[in-house]
C-alpha positions in Angstrom: 0.1 14.1 7.4 3.2 15.8 8.9 4.3 15.1 12.4 6.9 17.0 14.5 8.9 14.6 16.6 10.5 16.7 19.4 13.5 14.9 20.9 14.2 15.5 24.6 17.2 14.2 26.6 19.2 15.0 29.7 22.2 17.0 28.3 24.3 16.2 31.3 23.8 12.5 30.6 24.8 12.9 27.0 27.9 14.9 27.9 28.9 12.1 30.2 29.1 9.3 27.6 32.3 8.3 25.8 33.1 9.6 22.3 32.7 6.1 21.0 29.2 5.9 22.4 28.4 9.3 21.0 29.6 8.3 17.5 27.4 5.1 17.7 24.4 7.2 18.5 25.2 9.6 15.6 25.5 6.5 13.3 22.1 5.3 14.4 20.6 8.7 13.6 22.2 8.8 10.2 20.9 5.3 9.4 17.4 6.2 10.5 17.4 9.5 8.5 18.6 7.6 5.4 15.9 4.9 5.8 13.1 7.5 6.3 14.4 9.6 3.4 14.4 6.5 1.2 10.8 5.8 2.2 9.8 9.4 1.5 8.9 10.0 5.1 11.7 12.3 6.3 11.1 16.0 5.7 13.8 17.6 7.8 15.5 17.5 11.2 18.4 18.8 13.2 20.2 18.6 16.5 20.0 21.8 18.5 22.8 23.6 20.3 22.8 23.1 24.1 20.0 24.6 26.1 22.7 26.8 27.9 23.0 28.7 24.6 19.3 29.4 24.3 17.6 32.7 24.6 13.9 33.1 25.6 12.1 36.2 24.2 8.9 37.6 25.8 6.9 40.7 25.0 4.9 42.3 27.8 3.1 45.6 27.6 4.8 46.2 24.3 8.3 45.7 25.7 10.6 43.0 24.5 12.8 41.1 26.9 15.3 38.4 26.1 16.8 36.2 28.9 19.4 33.5 28.9 18.5 29.9 28.7 15.2 28.0 28.3 12.1 29.4 29.8 11.4 26.3 32.1 13.8 24.4 34.2 13.4 20.7 33.4 15.4 17.5 33.7 15.3 16.9 30.0 16.0 19.5 27.3 14.8 19.8 23.8 17.8 18.5 21.9 16.5 18.2 18.3 13.6 17.4 16.1 12.5 15.4 13.1 9.7 16.5 10.8 8.2 13.5 9.1 5.3 12.3 6.9 3.2 9.5 8.3 -0.3 8.1 7.5 -1.4 7.9 11.1 -0.3 9.0 14.6 0.5 5.3 15.3 3.0 5.2 12.4 4.5 8.5 13.7 4.9 6.9 17.2 6.6 3.9 15.6 9.1 6.1 13.9 9.6 8.1 17.1 10.4 4.9 18.9 13.2 4.3 16.4 14.9 7.6 17.3 18.1 6.7 19.2 17.5 9.3 22.0 14.2 7.6 22.9 16.3 5.0 24.7 17.6 7.6 27.2 15.1 10.4 26.9 11.7 10.9 25.3 10.2 11.9 21.9 7.1 14.0 21.8 4.9 13.4 18.7 2.7 16.2 17.5 0.7 16.6 14.3 1.1 19.8 12.3 -2.2 21.6 11.7 
């Protein structure tokens, strides 16, 4: 079954770390992606541009409206995602716990229908 792992973190906190710390996190991500790819469990994934560059689109009464930024104000922003293959939700949760951003943010696990 496919699971979407939605990676949330506080962008301000991430911006505040040193370049060495950032590169260590990126190395951890690359190692995890490689391990999951080798196991046949990694489908795709990507880091997202900052929430400040987001646009939210709504359609009301047939009229389209696009506004700056994410729709909801939250402490943590959606920063990226992994799409994986896992046998069970528990296995997907175990993979989510290995995502480096889980140490400073959270990872939402959702099955694809």
